C-alpha positions as CSV (number, residue, x, y, z in Angstrom):
1,X,-38.8,-129.3,-111.6
2,X,-36.2,-126.9,-112.7
3,X,-35.4,-123.6,-110.9
4,X,-36.8,-121.8,-114.0
5,X,-40.2,-123.5,-113.4
6,X,-40.1,-122.6,-109.7
7,X,-39.5,-118.9,-110.0
8,X,-43.2,-117.8,-110.4
9,X,-43.9,-119.3,-107.0
10,X,-41.2,-117.2,-105.3
11,X,-42.3,-115.6,-102.0
12,X,-45.2,-113.2,-102.6
13,X,-43.9,-109.9,-101.1
14,X,-40.6,-109.1,-102.8
15,X,-38.9,-106.6,-100.6
16,X,-35.7,-107.0,-102.6
17,X,-34.4,-106.3,-106.1
18,X,-35.4,-105.9,-108.9
19,X,-37.4,-102.7,-108.7
20,X,-40.3,-103.7,-110.9
21,X,-41.3,-106.2,-108.0
22,X,-42.8,-108.5,-110.6
23,X,-45.6,-106.1,-111.0
24,X,-46.5,-106.7,-114.6
25,X,-49.9,-105.0,-114.2
26,X,-48.2,-101.7,-113.6
27,X,-45.5,-102.4,-116.2
28,X,-47.2,-104.4,-118.9
29,X,-44.2,-104.5,-121.2
30,X,-42.6,-106.9,-118.7
31,X,-45.3,-109.5,-119.0
32,X,-43.9,-112.9,-119.8
33,X,-40.5,-111.7,-118.5
34,X,-40.9,-110.0,-115.1
35,X,-42.6,-113.0,-113.5
36,X,-39.3,-114.8,-113.7
37,X,-37.0,-111.9,-113.1
38,X,-35.7,-112.3,-109.5
39,X,-32.5,-111.9,-107.5
40,X,-30.6,-114.3,-105.3
41,X,-33.2,-115.0,-102.6
42,X,-33.5,-117.9,-100.2
43,X,-34.4,-121.1,-102.0
44,X,-33.1,-120.0,-105.4
45,X,-29.6,-120.9,-106.4
46,X,-26.8,-118.4,-107.3
47,X,-25.2,-118.8,-110.7
48,X,-21.9,-117.3,-109.4
49,X,-21.8,-119.7,-106.4
50,X,-23.9,-122.7,-107.6
51,X,-24.9,-125.2,-105.0
52,X,-28.3,-126.6,-106.0
53,X,-30.2,-126.4,-109.3
54,X,-27.5,-124.5,-111.1
55,X,-24.8,-126.8,-109.8
56,X,-26.8,-129.8,-111.1
57,X,-27.3,-128.0,-114.4
58,X,-23.5,-127.5,-114.8
59,X,-22.9,-131.2,-114.0
60,X,-25.5,-132.2,-116.6
61,X,-23.8,-129.9,-119.1
62,X,-20.4,-131.4,-118.4
63,X,-21.8,-134.9,-118.9
64,X,-23.7,-133.9,-122.1
65,X,-20.8,-132.1,-123.8
66,X,-18.1,-134.4,-122.4
67,X,-16.2,-132.0,-120.2
68,X,-14.5,-132.4,-116.8
69,X,-16.4,-129.3,-115.6
70,X,-18.8,-126.8,-117.3
71,X,-19.5,-123.2,-116.2
72,X,-22.7,-121.4,-117.3
73,X,-22.2,-117.9,-118.6
74,X,-24.7,-115.0,-119.0
75,X,-22.1,-112.7,-120.6
76,X,-21.9,-114.7,-123.9
77,X,-18.9,-116.5,-125.4
78,X,-17.1,-113.2,-125.0
79,X,-17.0,-113.7,-121.2
80,X,-15.7,-117.2,-121.7
81,X,-12.9,-116.1,-124.0
82,X,-11.9,-113.3,-121.7
83,X,-11.9,-115.6,-118.6
84,X,-10.0,-118.3,-120.4
85,X,-7.1,-116.1,-121.6
86,X,-6.9,-114.1,-118.3
87,X,-6.9,-117.3,-116.2
88,X,-4.1,-119.0,-118.1
89,X,-1.7,-116.2,-119.2
90,X,0.1,-113.7,-117.0
91,X,1.1,-110.3,-118.2
92,X,4.1,-110.6,-120.6
93,X,3.1,-114.1,-121.7
94,X,2.4,-115.1,-125.3
95,X,-0.8,-116.2,-127.0
96,X,-0.9,-118.1,-130.3
97,X,-4.2,-117.2,-132.0
98,X,-5.9,-117.4,-135.3
99,X,-5.5,-114.1,-137.2
100,X,-9.3,-114.2,-138.0
101,X,-10.3,-114.6,-134.4
102,X,-13.3,-112.9,-132.9
103,X,-12.6,-109.5,-131.5
104,X,-13.0,-110.9,-128.0
105,X,-9.8,-112.8,-128.3
106,X,-8.0,-109.6,-129.3
107,X,-9.6,-107.8,-126.3
108,X,-8.5,-110.6,-124.0
109,X,-4.9,-110.3,-125.2
110,X,-5.2,-106.5,-124.6
111,X,-6.6,-106.9,-121.1
112,X,-4.0,-109.6,-120.2
113,X,-1.1,-107.5,-121.6
114,X,0.3,-110.5,-123.6
115,X,2.1,-110.7,-126.9
116,X,0.2,-112.2,-129.8
117,X,1.5,-114.6,-132.3
118,X,-0.7,-115.5,-135.3
119,X,-1.8,-118.5,-137.2
120,X,-2.7,-117.5,-140.7
121,X,-4.8,-120.2,-142.5
122,X,-5.1,-120.2,-146.2
123,X,-8.0,-118.4,-147.8
124,X,-10.4,-120.2,-150.1
125,X,-9.5,-118.6,-153.5
126,X,-13.2,-118.5,-154.6
127,X,-14.8,-116.9,-151.6
128,X,-12.0,-115.5,-149.5
129,X,-13.2,-117.6,-146.5
130,X,-10.4,-118.6,-144.1
131,X,-9.9,-122.3,-144.3
132,X,-8.9,-124.7,-141.5
133,X,-5.9,-124.4,-139.1
134,X,-3.6,-127.4,-139.5
135,X,-1.9,-129.2,-136.7
136,X,1.3,-128.8,-138.6
137,X,1.0,-125.0,-138.6
138,X,0.4,-125.0,-134.8
139,X,3.4,-127.3,-134.2
140,X,5.6,-125.1,-136.3
141,X,4.5,-121.9,-134.5
142,X,5.0,-123.6,-131.1
143,X,8.5,-124.6,-132.0
144,X,9.3,-121.2,-133.4
145,X,8.0,-119.3,-130.3
146,X,8.7,-121.5,-127.3
147,X,7.3,-119.0,-124.8
148,X,3.7,-119.4,-126.0
149,X,1.5,-120.3,-123.0
150,X,-1.9,-120.7,-124.7
151,X,-3.2,-121.6,-128.2
152,X,-6.6,-120.3,-129.3
153,X,-8.3,-121.7,-132.4
154,X,-11.7,-120.8,-133.9
155,X,-13.7,-123.9,-134.9
156,X,-16.2,-123.8,-136.4
157,X,-15.7,-120.3,-137.9
158,X,-18.4,-117.9,-138.7
159,X,-18.7,-119.6,-142.1
160,X,-18.7,-123.1,-140.6
161,X,-15.1,-124.2,-141.3
162,X,-13.9,-126.9,-138.8
163,X,-10.3,-127.6,-138.0
164,X,-8.6,-130.9,-136.9
165,X,-8.9,-130.1,-133.1
166,X,-7.7,-133.6,-132.1
167,X,-4.5,-133.2,-134.1
168,X,-4.0,-129.6,-132.9
169,X,-4.6,-130.7,-129.2
170,X,-2.0,-133.4,-129.6
171,X,0.6,-130.9,-130.9
172,X,-0.2,-128.5,-128.0
173,X,-0.2,-131.2,-125.3
174,X,3.1,-132.7,-126.5
175,X,4.6,-129.3,-125.6
176,X,2.6,-128.8,-122.4
177,X,0.6,-125.9,-123.8
178,X,-3.2,-125.7,-123.2
179,X,-5.6,-125.3,-126.1
180,X,-8.6,-122.9,-126.1
181,X,-11.2,-123.5,-128.8
182,X,-13.6,-120.7,-129.7
183,X,-16.5,-123.0,-130.5
184,X,-19.1,-120.2,-130.1
185,X,-20.9,-121.3,-133.3
186,X,-20.7,-125.0,-132.4
187,X,-22.8,-125.8,-129.3
188,X,-24.7,-128.3,-131.4
189,X,-21.7,-130.3,-132.4
190,X,-21.6,-133.9,-131.2
191,X,-25.4,-134.3,-131.1
192,X,-27.5,-136.3,-133.6
193,X,-24.8,-136.9,-136.2
194,X,-23.1,-133.5,-136.3
195,X,-19.3,-133.6,-136.2
196,X,-17.7,-134.2,-132.8
197,X,-17.2,-131.2,-130.6
198,X,-13.9,-129.7,-129.4
199,X,-14.4,-130.8,-125.8
200,X,-14.3,-134.5,-126.8
201,X,-11.5,-133.9,-129.2
202,X,-9.1,-132.8,-126.5
203,X,-9.4,-129.0,-126.0
204,X,-8.6,-127.9,-122.5
205,X,-11.0,-124.9,-122.7
206,X,-14.0,-124.7,-125.0
207,X,-16.4,-121.8,-125.3
208,X,-19.8,-122.3,-126.8
209,X,-22.7,-119.8,-127.4
210,X,-25.8,-121.8,-126.6
211,X,-28.0,-119.1,-128.1
212,X,-26.4,-119.2,-131.6
213,X,-27.9,-122.6,-132.6
214,X,-29.7,-124.1,-129.6
215,X,-32.9,-123.1,-127.7
216,X,-31.5,-120.6,-125.3
217,X,-31.8,-116.8,-124.9
218,X,-29.3,-114.4,-126.5
219,X,-26.2,-113.9,-124.4
220,X,-26.1,-117.4,-122.9
221,X,-23.0,-119.5,-123.2
222,X,-21.0,-122.3,-121.7
223,X,-17.3,-122.6,-120.8
224,X,-16.2,-126.3,-120.7
225,X,-13.0,-127.2,-118.9
226,X,-10.9,-130.3,-119.1
227,X,-8.5,-130.2,-116.1
228,X,-4.9,-131.0,-116.4
229,X,-3.1,-128.1,-118.0
230,X,-5.6,-125.6,-116.7
231,X,-6.8,-125.0,-113.2
232,X,-10.6,-125.1,-113.1
233,X,-10.7,-123.2,-109.8
234,X,-8.7,-120.3,-111.3
235,X,-11.0,-120.3,-114.3
236,X,-14.1,-120.1,-112.1
237,X,-12.5,-117.3,-110.1
238,X,-11.8,-115.3,-113.2
239,X,-15.3,-115.9,-114.5
240,X,-16.6,-114.6,-111.1
241,X,-14.5,-111.4,-111.6
242,X,-15.9,-110.7,-115.1
243,X,-19.5,-111.9,-114.8
244,X,-22.2,-109.7,-113.4
245,X,-22.7,-110.1,-109.7
246,X,-26.4,-110.0,-110.4
247,X,-26.7,-112.6,-113.2
248,X,-30.1,-112.6,-114.8
249,X,-32.4,-115.5,-113.8
250,X,-34.1,-115.2,-117.2
251,X,-30.8,-115.9,-118.9
252,X,-29.5,-118.5,-116.4
253,X,-32.9,-120.1,-116.3
254,X,-32.9,-120.4,-120.1
255,X,-29.5,-122.2,-119.9
256,X,-31.0,-124.6,-117.4
257,X,-34.0,-125.4,-119.7
258,X,-31.7,-125.7,-122.7
259,X,-29.4,-128.2,-120.9
260,X,-32.5,-130.1,-119.8
261,X,-33.9,-130.2,-123.4
262,X,-30.5,-131.3,-124.9
263,X,-30.2,-134.1,-122.3
264,X,-33.7,-135.4,-123.1
265,X,-34.2,-134.6,-126.7
266,X,-31.1,-133.1,-128.1
267,X,-29.8,-136.1,-130.1
268,X,-33.1,-136.8,-131.7
269,X,-33.8,-133.1,-132.4
270,X,-30.4,-132.6,-134.0
271,X,-30.8,-135.7,-136.0
272,X,-34.0,-134.3,-137.5
273,X,-32.4,-131.0,-138.1
274,X,-29.6,-132.7,-140.1
275,X,-32.2,-134.5,-142.2
276,X,-33.9,-131.2,-143.0
277,X,-30.5,-129.7,-144.0
278,X,-29.9,-132.7,-146.2
279,X,-33.2,-132.2,-147.9
280,X,-32.5,-128.5,-148.3
281,X,-29.1,-129.1,-149.9
282,X,-30.6,-131.5,-152.3
283,X,-33.2,-128.9,-153.4
284,X,-30.7,-126.1,-153.6
285,X,-28.5,-128.3,-155.9
286,X,-30.9,-127.5,-158.8
287,X,-30.4,-123.7,-158.6
288,X,-28.7,-122.2,-161.7
289,X,-27.2,-118.9,-160.4
290,X,-26.9,-119.5,-156.7
291,X,-24.4,-122.0,-155.3
292,X,-23.9,-123.4,-151.9
293,X,-20.3,-123.3,-150.8
294,X,-19.1,-126.9,-150.1
295,X,-16.0,-126.1,-148.1
296,X,-13.5,-127.4,-150.6
297,X,-10.0,-127.3,-149.0
298,X,-11.3,-127.3,-145.4
299,X,-10.7,-130.1,-143.0
300,X,-14.5,-130.3,-142.5
301,X,-17.6,-128.1,-142.6
302,X,-20.4,-127.7,-140.2
303,X,-23.5,-128.5,-142.2
304,X,-25.7,-126.1,-140.3
305,X,-24.2,-123.1,-142.1
306,X,-25.5,-122.2,-145.5
307,X,-23.0,-120.0,-147.4
308,X,-24.5,-118.9,-150.7
309,X,-22.5,-117.6,-153.6
310,X,-24.5,-115.4,-156.0
311,X,-24.9,-111.9,-157.4
312,X,-25.0,-109.3,-154.5
313,X,-28.6,-108.6,-155.3
314,X,-29.6,-112.0,-153.7
315,X,-29.8,-110.6,-150.1
316,X,-32.3,-107.9,-151.0
317,X,-34.4,-110.4,-153.0
318,X,-34.5,-112.7,-150.0
319,X,-35.5,-109.8,-147.7
320,X,-38.3,-108.9,-150.1
321,X,-39.5,-112.5,-149.8
322,X,-39.5,-112.3,-146.0
323,X,-36.2,-114.0,-145.4
324,X,-33.5,-112.1,-143.3
325,X,-30.1,-113.6,-143.8
326,X,-27.4,-113.6,-141.1
327,X,-24.9,-111.8,-143.3
328,X,-24.6,-110.5,-146.8
329,X,-21.8,-108.7,-148.6
330,X,-19.8,-108.9,-151.8
331,X,-21.6,-111.8,-153.4
332,X,-21.7,-114.0,-150.3
333,X,-24.9,-114.5,-148.3
334,X,-24.8,-116.5,-145.1
335,X,-27.9,-118.2,-143.7
336,X,-27.6,-119.6,-140.3
337,X,-29.8,-122.5,-139.3
338,X,-30.6,-123.6,-135.8
339,X,-32.5,-126.2,-133.8
340,X,-35.6,-124.1,-134.1
341,X,-35.8,-124.4,-137.8
342,X,-38.5,-126.6,-139.3
343,X,-39.4,-128.1,-142.6
344,X,-41.5,-125.0,-143.2
345,X,-38.8,-122.5,-142.5
346,X,-36.2,-124.2,-144.6
347,X,-38.8,-124.7,-147.3
348,X,-39.5,-120.9,-147.2
349,X,-35.8,-120.2,-147.6
350,X,-35.5,-122.6,-150.6
351,X,-38.6,-121.0,-152.2
352,X,-37.1,-117.6,-151.7
353,X,-33.9,-118.8,-153.4
354,X,-35.8,-120.4,-156.3
355,X,-37.7,-117.2,-156.9
356,X,-34.5,-115.1,-156.8
357,X,-32.6,-117.6,-159.0
358,X,-34.6,-116.9,-162.1
359,X,-34.0,-113.1,-161.7
360,X,-30.3,-113.1,-160.9
361,X,-27.4,-113.0,-163.4
362,X,-24.6,-115.5,-162.9
363,X,-22.2,-114.3,-160.2
364,X,-19.2,-112.4,-161.3
365,X,-15.6,-113.0,-160.3
366,X,-14.6,-111.9,-156.8
367,X,-11.4,-110.3,-155.8
368,X,-9.8,-111.9,-152.7
369,X,-7.3,-109.5,-151.2
370,X,-3.9,-110.7,-150.0
371,X,-3.7,-109.8,-146.3
372,X,0.0,-109.4,-145.2
373,X,1.0,-109.8,-141.6
374,X,2.6,-106.5,-140.4
375,X,5.4,-106.3,-137.9
376,X,4.3,-105.8,-134.3
377,X,6.1,-102.8,-132.6
378,X,4.3,-103.3,-129.3
379,X,1.5,-105.2,-127.6
380,X,-2.1,-104.4,-128.0
381,X,-2.3,-103.1,-124.4
382,X,0.8,-100.9,-124.9
383,X,-0.7,-99.4,-128.1
384,X,-4.1,-98.9,-126.4
385,X,-2.6,-96.8,-123.6
386,X,-0.9,-94.3,-126.0
387,X,-2.5,-91.1,-127.3
388,X,-2.6,-90.6,-131.1
389,X,-4.2,-89.0,-134.1
390,X,-6.1,-90.0,-137.2
391,X,-3.6,-90.0,-140.1
392,X,-4.4,-90.1,-143.8
393,X,-3.2,-93.3,-145.5
394,X,-0.6,-91.5,-147.5
395,X,1.1,-90.2,-144.4
396,X,0.7,-93.3,-142.2
397,X,3.6,-95.3,-143.6
398,X,5.9,-96.4,-140.8
399,X,3.5,-95.2,-138.1
400,X,2.2,-97.6,-135.4
401,X,-1.5,-98.3,-135.5
402,X,-3.8,-97.7,-132.6
403,X,-6.9,-99.3,-134.2
404,X,-8.1,-102.3,-136.0
405,X,-8.8,-102.4,-139.7
406,X,-10.8,-105.4,-140.9
407,X,-13.8,-106.4,-143.0
408,X,-16.0,-109.4,-143.7
409,X,-15.1,-111.2,-145.9
410,X,-12.5,-112.4,-145.3
411,X,-12.6,-111.3,-141.7
412,X,-8.9,-111.3,-141.1
413,X,-7.6,-108.0,-139.7
414,X,-5.3,-106.1,-142.0
415,X,-4.0,-104.2,-139.1
416,X,-4.3,-104.4,-135.2
417,X,-3.2,-101.9,-132.6
418,X,0.6,-102.0,-132.1
419,X,1.4,-103.1,-135.6
420,X,3.5,-100.9,-138.0
421,X,1.8,-99.6,-141.1
422,X,3.9,-100.9,-144.0
423,X,3.5,-100.8,-147.8
424,X,1.6,-104.1,-147.8
425,X,-1.0,-102.8,-145.4
426,X,-1.6,-99.7,-147.5
427,X,-1.8,-101.7,-150.7
428,X,-4.4,-104.0,-149.1
429,X,-6.4,-101.1,-147.8
430,X,-6.5,-99.4,-151.2
431,X,-7.3,-102.7,-153.0
432,X,-10.1,-103.4,-150.5
433,X,-12.1,-100.1,-150.6
434,X,-15.2,-102.0,-151.7
435,X,-14.9,-104.5,-148.8
436,X,-16.2,-102.0,-146.2
437,X,-13.3,-101.9,-143.8
438,X,-14.2,-100.3,-140.5
439,X,-12.1,-97.4,-139.1
440,X,-12.2,-95.5,-135.8
441,X,-12.2,-92.1,-137.6
442,X,-13.5,-92.8,-141.0
443,X,-12.3,-94.3,-144.3
444,X,-9.0,-93.1,-145.7
445,X,-7.4,-92.6,-142.3
446,X,-5.7,-94.8,-139.7
447,X,-5.5,-93.8,-136.0
448,X,-1.8,-93.9,-135.3
449,X,-0.3,-93.7,-131.8
450,X,2.3,-91.2,-130.6
451,X,5.5,-93.0,-129.5
452,X,7.1,-91.7,-126.3
453,X,10.7,-92.3,-127.3
454,X,12.1,-95.4,-128.8
455,X,9.7,-98.2,-130.0
456,X,9.9,-101.4,-128.0
C-alpha cells in the first residue's frame, strides 16, 4: 500500500494543520481532496526528509528513469531548474544555455548572479521552430568560453524537438563540465518505444515535469541526478531551500502513484500510446490544408507532440468542435498528447481536423524573423537591481534593457535584461509586431535601466 492510499486512515482527531481538519461536510468544495490533505504527522513520511514511503518512491523513480538518484518536486520543473543551477554555479560563474530556454533558466541565472552565454540553434525556415542543439556547437562554445561551469540544453523543446544529448554530454564531460537537461516535456521518454531519455544518455542533471505527459497532478516533477560532476547532497540541500517546507501530500502522493503506475504499466501504456499516435498520423496524412510538421532538420522529434501548420482560423474551428489546443498562433497550432489520451480522444481530434480542413484555405507564407544576439552589458541580476523607465523604441537605441522581449513562435528572446538595444533588436521588434511580443510596460516601449556610472 502506498502512502497516498494510507492517508484517509490517518488518526481521527487532527489537532494539527491544515485548518480544514479534513471536514469535507462543512467545506464540500474540498470533497475528494481534503480527505488526503494532511501535514507531516507520525507515520507519514516527509517529502523534504524522506525515510519511508517517499524514500522508496524516489529509489523506484531512479531505477525506472535510470538515474543515480531522483528527487521528487512539488514546485514543478521550475524548482528543479532553479535548484540545479544554484547548486552547481557560484556567483560570478558562467552558464551556457539555449537562447530559447524556459524563463526558469533565465531566472535561475539571475538568482545565481552568473554570466550567461548562449547556444543559438538554427530555426526551421518554414515554421520558425528552433531546431536541435548540436554537440559541435556546444564544443565550440566551451572552447571559446573556458570559464563555463554548467551547460543547460532543452530537449525536447515545447514543439518536441530533441537534441543529441549523448553527443552533447560527451563534449561537456571531456572538459569536466556538467550537463543539465531541461526535459520538462519528456518524462515519458524511454518508455514503450519512445526515444531514450536524457538521464540514460549521460546528462548529469535532468528535470522532468511528470504532469505534462504522465498521470500526475499539475506542479509535480522529478529531478534526476547522475553523481560524478555534481554533488547530490548539495542538490538536495538546495531543493530543500527552495521547496515549500509544507509540501502538499496531494501532490507528493500523486507523484508516488505515478511512479508506481509507470513501474507496473508504463512501458505497455506508452507502447499503446505510440500506436494511437501512429494511427492518428496516418489519418492526418490525408488532410489537404492542414499539415503535421515532421521535424525536418531536427536531430529527432518526440512523436507525442502534434504541431499543425494551417490557416490561423484552425484553432477557433477546433475550439468550436470541442477541442482545446495547447497553443495556437500565427498559423501554428500545437496539440499535446499524453498518457491519458485514448483512441476516442485522438479520434475526436482527427474528426475536428477533418471537419475544419474542408473549410480552410491553404496556409499562406509565414515570415520567420531573424533574431540577433545583442551584446550583454551586464548580468541579469545586475540589470534587475537597477531602476529604470519605459522608453519608446525610437529612443531606446544604445540603452540597456531591464526586461525580456520575446514571443512564441519562435520563442527565442529578442532581448533579455542586461543586453544593449542595438539596431538589429529594433529591426526585429518592428518586423515582429504581429508576433505578439510581451513587454513590461506595453507595446512600443522597452524598460531600460539607469546606469550608475560606467557600464561593466
